[in-house]
N, C-alpha and C positions, 0 to 999 in steps of 0.2 A: 877058454879068456870067460867066451861067450859066459857060464857054467856061474863061472867066480863073480860075475857081475848080476849076476840076478840073485845069487846069495848075498848078497853083498846087497845092493835095493833092499831084498829081504830082512836083513838088520839093519840098513837102516829106520826105513817100513817099522819096523817094529821102534827103534829109538822114538822115532816122531810119535808114535803111539804110545809109550809107555809112559813119555811125559810130555805126553798134553797140552797137562793141567797144572804144571810146573807156573809159580806167580814169577810175576818179577819182582825186583831187587830192591830196593830205596838206595837210591845214591851211598849212602852216609855209611849203609852196612855193607855195602860190597866189599872190599878193603878195608883191615881194620889199620896194614900200615899206609907209616905214610914218608912218601918212595914214585919216584918214577912211577914203578912197580901200579906199583895200588889211585896214584895219578890217572894216570891210562885205565885202572880196570870199569874207574867209577865215571871216571872222561865215555866210555862205550857204556857202560852197559846199565848203571844208572838210568831206573826206569822201564826198564825196552825187559818183557819174555826173550825168553832165547830165541822165539823164533825169529827173530830180528834184528841179531849178530850179523852182520852181513858174514860170510864166509869166509873173502879176502880177509877181516881183518884175524881172525880166530891161527888164518896164517901163521901171516904177520906175528901175530904176537903169541904162540903158544905156550911157550913160555910163561905165561902172568898166572899161569890153573897153582900153579903152590899161595898163591898173593889173596890170592877169593877164601871170602874170610866160611868160614864149614856150612853156614846157612846159602850165600851165596854160589859153593865150590855146589852145590847141589840144583842148584836151579838153572846155569849155565853149563851142568858137563857135559850135558848129552851139545850144545852144541861144538863140544870139545872133540864129542866121539865121530858127529860125522864131521870134522874136515880128519878126522884119522883115518876114514871112509874113502877120503876127496884123494886120499894122499897116504894110501892105499902101497899103491906098486907101479914103485921099488921103493918100501917105507921112503917115507919122506919126513923129515920133523916135527910134522901133528902127531903124526906116527907114534913115530918109535916117544918122544916124548910126553906123550898116555900113558904107554907100557908102560918107563923107566914111572911115568907117577901110584901104578899101581903096585909098584912095585919097593919092599920092606926099605930095601937099599939107599929108595932115595928118599922115605919119609917114614918117622919113627911107626910099626905098628898101632901107635894105643893115635895118634893122629888120622890116620886112618881110617878104623875103625872109628874114631867122633867122624869124622866126616859120612862115611855109607852106613849109621844107624841113621840117618835121613834120606833114606832111596826106599820106599815102596822093595816086599817083593816084586814084584810084577817091574819096575828099574831096574834093579841087582841085576835078572832076567835079563834084559835087554842087551845090558851091560856086559853082562858075563859071556852071551851069545860073539858076541862081535871078539874077547876075547880068546873064545875058546876057536872061531872058526882060524882066526890068526894063527892061532899054539899049532891048528891040524895038520899046515901046509909045509911041506917037504922044504922048501926058499923061506922062511922064516927058520930053521934050524941057529942061522949061527945071534936068537936072540931068546934062543928058551929057557935059559933060566931065567928069565925076568918071562915074556909069555906065559912058564908054567904059574911061575909068581902070580901074574894079575890073573889068570882064570881061576887062584885058588883061593885067593882075597878079598874077588868079585863070585865065589859059586854061596852061592841061595838057599845050602843049608847050615851056612856059618852065622 
């Protein structure tokens, strides 16, 4: 178990480093959606960097990720990855939602590709490392189809 914690710490550090320069997004650019989810996102994230977002907020509203604009998705994605790492074992809602968000069954590939194009090679590599590690674990076998898709979708050669 100690090795797993060490690996996850290393992945989390890689995410923090890769996304260290992600900019805050002004409130009106966070979500194009006029609904409660969009309002929650605009209020919680407006003008703040991803490092300033409380882990408790991400853990309680993990399912708001699809309501972010493409630019906000890029800027705040590392906070969702770090929440998934904290929620890793046993796989909790934040972890599972992030996996499903990165699989084409939950988002059309065109939408996913549109969002992914904003990520640098270093950022993609950090996200890919997270999914690749999760996919390598035997106890994640029930999620293998989705994890395999997430690994493929975040592959740095695509």
